[in-house]
C-alpha positions in Angstrom: 88.5 69.6 87.5 86.9 70.3 84.5 85.8 66.7 83.8 85.0 66.6 87.5 82.9 69.5 86.9 81.3 68.3 84.0 80.5 65.2 85.8 78.6 66.8 88.2 76.6 69.1 86.3 75.3 66.2 84.1 76.5 62.9 84.9 74.3 60.3 82.3 76.2 62.8 79.5 79.3 60.8 78.6 82.2 62.9 79.0 86.1 62.6 78.0 88.8 64.9 78.5 91.9 64.7 76.5 94.6 65.3 79.7 96.1 68.0 77.0 95.7 71.2 75.3 95.9 69.6 71.8 93.9 66.6 70.6 96.5 64.1 68.5 96.0 61.3 66.2 95.9 58.5 69.0 92.9 60.4 70.7 91.2 61.0 67.3 91.9 56.8 66.8 90.5 55.4 70.0 87.4 57.7 68.8 87.1 55.8 66.0 87.9 52.6 68.0 85.1 53.9 70.4 82.4 54.0 67.9 81.9 57.7 68.6 80.0 59.4 65.9 79.6 62.6 67.3 81.6 65.5 69.2 80.4 68.3 71.6 83.7 70.2 72.3 83.9 72.3 75.3 86.7 74.2 75.4 87.6 77.1 77.6 86.9 80.6 77.2 89.5 82.8 77.1 90.9 86.5 75.9 93.1 84.8 72.9 89.8 83.0 71.1 92.4 79.8 71.2 89.6 77.4 72.2 87.6 79.0 69.4 89.9 78.9 66.9 90.9 74.5 67.8 87.1 74.3 67.3 87.1 75.4 63.6 89.9 73.5 63.2 88.2 70.3 64.6 85.2 71.1 62.7 87.1 71.6 59.0 89.9 68.7 59.7 87.7 66.1 61.5 84.8 65.4 59.2 84.1 61.6 60.1 82.8 63.1 63.2 79.5 65.6 63.3 81.3 68.5 65.5 78.8 70.4 67.6 80.6 72.9 69.8 78.8 73.8 73.3 79.9 77.5 74.4 81.3 77.0 78.3 79.0 79.7 80.3 82.1 80.2 82.5 85.9 80.6 82.2 85.7 76.5 82.4 83.4 74.0 83.8 85.4 74.3 86.9 84.7 77.9 87.5 81.1 77.2 86.8 80.7 75.4 89.8 81.9 78.5 91.7 78.6 80.6 91.0 75.4 78.9 90.8 73.8 80.9 88.1 76.7 79.6 85.8 76.6 76.0 87.3 72.9 75.9 85.9 73.5 77.2 82.6 76.1 74.5 82.2 73.7 72.5 83.5 71.2 73.3 81.1 74.2 73.6 78.2 74.8 69.7 78.9 71.2 68.4 79.7 70.1 70.0 76.0 72.8 67.8 74.0 71.7 64.4 75.9 69.3 63.7 73.2 72.0 62.3 70.8 73.4 59.4 72.2 77.0 58.2 73.0 78.0 61.6 72.0 81.6 63.0 74.0 82.0 65.9 75.6 86.2 67.4 76.3 87.9 70.1 78.0 90.9 71.2 76.7 92.7 72.9 80.0 95.0 75.5 80.0 97.0 74.5 83.1 98.3 71.6 81.1 
């Protein structure tokens, strides 16, 4: 549901979801094939800070991409749909990322 929430919040922003907790080498290879240069990852906000650690690793290990993390204003994008103020904050966050065309936003779900 996170991908659907991102598409509802800002349909003009190209959005992708890895459909897993992690991005494998195959994910990175496909991004290269597609010519993606900038990534705007958005991870679930967790008490364990697992998402933030993943973003740090992503920035450190994939220097061929310009990685600019986006912070979700709710627990995750689908949770923002339940709260009008958080949904507006999500929309604003995504809209601010729009000027950099051909970016990809990822959500990595804990549920999978």
